[in-house]
C-alpha positions in Angstrom: 1.4 0.9 -26.3 -2.3 1.2 -26.2 -3.8 4.6 -25.5 -5.0 3.7 -22.0 -1.6 2.2 -20.9 0.1 5.4 -22.1 -2.4 7.5 -20.0 -1.7 5.3 -17.0 2.1 5.7 -17.4 1.8 9.5 -17.9 0.4 9.9 -14.3 3.2 7.9 -12.7 6.7 8.5 -11.5 9.8 6.4 -10.6 12.0 5.7 -7.6 15.1 3.4 -7.5 15.3 0.1 -5.7 18.7 -1.8 -5.8 19.7 0.3 -8.8 16.5 -0.3 -10.8 13.5 1.9 -11.7 10.2 1.3 -10.0 7.1 2.9 -11.5 4.6 4.2 -9.0 1.4 6.3 -8.6 0.0 8.3 -5.7 -3.3 10.1 -6.3 -6.1 11.5 -4.1 -6.6 13.8 -1.2 -3.7 14.0 1.2 -6.1 13.6 4.2 -8.0 10.6 2.8 -7.4 7.1 4.1 -4.5 5.4 2.2 -5.4 2.3 0.1 -2.4 0.4 -1.4 -3.2 -1.6 -4.5 -0.9 -4.6 -5.2 -1.1 -6.3 -8.6 -0.6 -9.9 -9.7 1.4 -12.0 -12.2 2.3 -11.5 -15.0 0.5 -8.1 -15.3 1.0 -4.8 -13.6 -0.7 -1.9 -11.7 -2.7 -1.1 -14.8 -5.0 -3.9 -13.8 -6.5 -1.5 -11.3 -7.5 1.1 -13.9 -11.2 0.2 -13.9 -11.7 0.4 -10.1 -9.4 3.4 -9.7 -11.9 6.2 -10.4 -14.6 5.1 -7.9 -12.1 4.2 -5.2 -10.4 7.6 -5.7 -13.6 9.3 -4.6 -13.0 7.9 -1.1 -9.3 7.1 -0.7 -5.8 8.2 -1.4 -4.6 5.5 -3.8 -1.1 4.2 -4.0 0.2 1.6 -6.3 3.4 0.5 -8.1 4.7 -2.0 -10.7 6.8 -4.5 -8.8 10.3 -5.2 -10.1 10.1 -7.4 -13.1 6.6 -6.1 -14.1 4.9 -3.4 -16.1 6.8 -0.1 -16.4 9.4 -1.0 -13.8 12.8 -2.4 -14.4 13.1 -6.0 -15.5 16.7 -7.0 -14.9 17.8 -10.4 -16.3 20.1 -11.3 -13.4 18.1 -10.5 -10.3 17.1 -12.4 -7.2 13.3 -12.1 -7.6 11.4 -13.0 -4.5 8.3 -12.1 -2.6 10.4 -10.8 0.3 12.1 -8.4 -1.9 8.8 -7.2 -3.4 7.6 -6.6 0.1 10.7 -4.6 0.8 9.9 -2.4 -2.2 6.4 -1.6 -0.8 8.0 -0.8 2.6 10.4 1.6 0.9 7.5 3.1 -1.1 5.3 3.7 2.0 8.1 5.3 3.8 8.9 7.6 0.9 5.3 8.7 0.7 5.1 9.5 4.4 2.4 6.9 5.1 1.5 6.4 8.8 -1.4 3.9 8.3 -2.9 2.2 5.3 -5.2 -0.5 3.9 -4.5 -3.1 1.2 -6.3 -4.5 -1.8 -4.3 -7.2 -3.5 -4.6 -9.7 -6.3 -2.9 -13.0 -7.3 0.9 -12.7 -6.8 0.1 -9.5 -4.8 -1.9 -11.6 -2.3 1.3 -13.3 -1.3 3.1 -10.0 -1.0 0.2 -8.8 1.2 0.5 -11.9 3.4 4.1 -11.1 4.0 3.2 -7.5 4.8 0.6 -8.8 7.3 3.3 -11.0 8.9 5.6 -8.0 9.2 2.8 -5.9 10.7 2.5 -8.4 13.6 6.3 -8.5 14.2 7.2 -4.8 14.3 5.7 -1.7 15.7 8.0 0.7 14.0 6.3 0.6 10.6 3.1 2.1 9.0 0.1 0.5 10.6 -1.9 -1.9 8.5 -5.6 -1.4 9.1 -7.3 -3.8 6.8 -6.7 -6.2 3.9 -8.9 -7.1 0.9 -7.7 -10.1 -1.1 -8.9 -11.0 -4.6 -8.3 -14.3 -6.4 -4.9 -15.7 -5.6 -2.9 -18.7 -4.3 -3.4 -18.0 -0.6 -2.9 -21.7 0.2 -0.3 -23.7 -1.8 -2.3 -26.9 -1.4 -5.3 -25.4 -3.3 -3.4 -23.6 -6.0 -4.1 -25.3 -9.3 -1.4 -24.3 -11.8 -2.3 -23.9 -15.4 0.0 -25.7 -17.9 1.8 -22.5 -18.8 2.8 -22.0 -15.2 4.0 -25.6 -14.8 6.1 -25.2 -18.0 7.7 -22.0 -16.7 8.7 -23.9 -13.5 10.1 -26.8 -15.4 13.7 -27.2 -16.7 12.6 -25.8 -20.0 11.2 -22.6 -18.3 13.8 -20.3 -19.9 12.8 -21.6 -23.4 9.1 -21.2 -22.6 9.8 -17.6 -21.6 11.8 -17.0 -24.8 9.0 -18.5 -27.0 6.1 -16.6 -25.3 4.3 -14.4 -27.7 1.1 -12.4 -27.8 -1.0 -15.2 -29.0 0.1 -17.6 -26.2 -0.4 -15.0 -23.5 -3.8 -14.1 -24.8 -4.9 -17.8 -24.9 -3.7 -18.2 -21.3 -5.6 -15.1 -20.2 -8.8 -16.1 -21.9 -8.6 -19.5 -20.1 -8.7 -17.9 -16.6 -11.3 -15.2 -17.3 -15.0 -16.1 -16.8 -16.9 -17.1 -19.9 -19.4 -14.3 -19.2 -16.7 -11.7 -18.9 -13.9 -12.5 -21.4 -11.0 -10.1 -21.9 -11.5 -7.7 -24.9 -8.8 -7.1 -27.5 -7.8 -3.8 -25.9 -7.2 -5.5 -22.5 -5.2 -8.4 -24.1 -3.1 -5.9 -26.2 -2.4 -3.8 -23.0 -1.3 -6.9 -21.0 1.0 -8.0 -23.8 2.4 -4.5 -24.4 3.4 -4.1 -20.7 4.8 -7.6 -20.5 7.1 -7.2 -23.5 8.5 -3.9 -22.3 12.3 -4.5 -21.8 11.6 -8.1 -22.9 9.8 -8.9 -19.7 8.4 -12.1 -21.2 12.0 -13.5 -21.0 12.1 -13.4 -17.2 8.8 -15.0 -16.5 10.5 -18.3 -15.5 12.3 -16.3 -12.8 9.2 -14.5 -11.6 7.3 -17.7 -11.4 9.5 -18.9 -8.5 6.9 -17.4 -6.2 5.0 -20.6 -6.5 7.6 -22.8 -4.7 8.1 -19.8 -2.3 4.5 -20.2 -1.2 5.3 -23.8 -0.2 8.5 -22.9 1.6 6.9 -20.1 3.6 3.4 -21.6 4.0 3.5 -21.6 7.8 4.5 -17.9 7.9 2.1 -16.7 5.2 -1.0 -18.8 6.0 -0.3 -18.3 9.7 -0.3 -14.5 9.1 -3.9 -14.7 7.8 -5.0 -17.0 10.7 -3.3 -15.0 13.5 -3.8 -11.4 12.5 -6.3 -9.2 14.2 -6.5 -7.0 11.1 -10.0 -7.2 9.3 -9.8 -9.3 6.2 -12.1 -9.4 3.2 -12.0 -11.9 0.3 -13.6 -11.0 -3.0 -13.5 -13.8 -5.5 -14.4 -14.8 -9.0 -15.5 -18.4 -8.3 -15.1 -19.8 -11.8 -11.4 -19.1 -11.8 -9.7 -22.4 -12.6 -6.5 -21.4 -10.6 -7.9 -19.9 -7.3 -11.7 -20.0 -7.5 -14.4 -21.7 -5.5 -12.0 -24.5 -4.3 -9.7 -21.9 -2.8 -12.7 -20.2 -1.1 -13.7 -23.5 0.5 -10.2 -23.8 2.0 -10.3 -20.2 3.2 -13.6 -20.9 5.0 -12.0 -24.0 6.6 -8.8 -22.3 7.9 -9.8 -18.7 8.8 -11.9 -17.7 11.8 -15.0 -15.6 10.9 -14.3 -15.5 7.1 -15.8 -12.5 5.3 -16.2 -13.6 1.7 -18.0 -12.3 -1.4 -18.2 -14.5 -4.5 -19.0 -12.8 -7.8 -21.1 -15.2 -10.0 -19.6 -16.0 -13.4 -16.4 -14.1 -12.7 -12.9 -15.7 -13.2 -9.4 -14.9 -12.1 -9.4 -11.1 -12.7 -12.4 -9.7 -10.9 -11.1 -6.1 -10.9 -11.0 -6.3 -14.7 -14.0 -8.5 -15.3 -16.4 -7.0 -12.8 -14.9 -3.7 -11.5 -18.2 -2.2 -10.3 -19.0 -5.3 -8.3 -15.5 -5.4 -6.7 -15.7 -1.7 -5.8 -19.2 -2.1 -4.3 -18.2 -5.2 -2.2 -15.1 -3.4 -1.0 -16.9 -0.2 0.0 -19.5 -2.3 1.9 -16.6 -3.9 3.7 -15.0 -0.6 4.6 -18.3 1.0 5.6 -19.0 -2.0 7.9 -15.6 -1.4 9.6 -16.5 2.2 10.3 -19.8 1.1 11.8 -18.2 -1.5 14.0 -15.5 0.9 15.3 -18.2 3.6 15.9 
């Protein structure tokens, strides 16, 4: 473990979901607005460490490592799905006594957020979702450009690809999706690998990657959730991301009414890691505008 991942873990706790440990953190003033941070694939809640201190000045921050990720359990024989991950967040919010909350999500977490938006419109007996901020992610399956590694994980040799994944291969794939102006440093790559390999998490990546066909299967529900919701939405994007960059933004502008988008020049797939100050500033502007509008 790198020093900063140890420090992140030290401030967390665990609850149990379907017999498996789920790592979580809850920090900030009890009376502050709740902001739920939802991480992406194949990393973990540690991705939020650079935006955490500044956001903590304004909000009560909640986050967790989804099952199969980070410090949480990584069972080999488990029905990994976006629906189940959304269930984990529902359990988490209930356990923390949350009445209303906001979301910031990234990558895989965007899809979980889309499911939570859909649930918000269907049921009144749940914590009220007040706003959603989405970072780079496959919001629309038709614009998601898989990298070769993802395609191999989805192929019949996916289990072998998982088994053969090592630090060098992960680092190469991460470097390919970061912006050239903001490449990941050695410490970041070390941390990502350390958390992935906990409990041999690299060996289940071919199971976790099934979220990609899930996006196709549930497109009407998840894209429809974005189009139909009355919840304020914000998109903050690194446009040079080869997976979900400027091409995804174009589709977002086509499909969503009144799109609120901030593009961060030169930034790739991990804006919260590559340009944390810019992400925080754009997010706070979004929230301040909401307050002004409601006033």
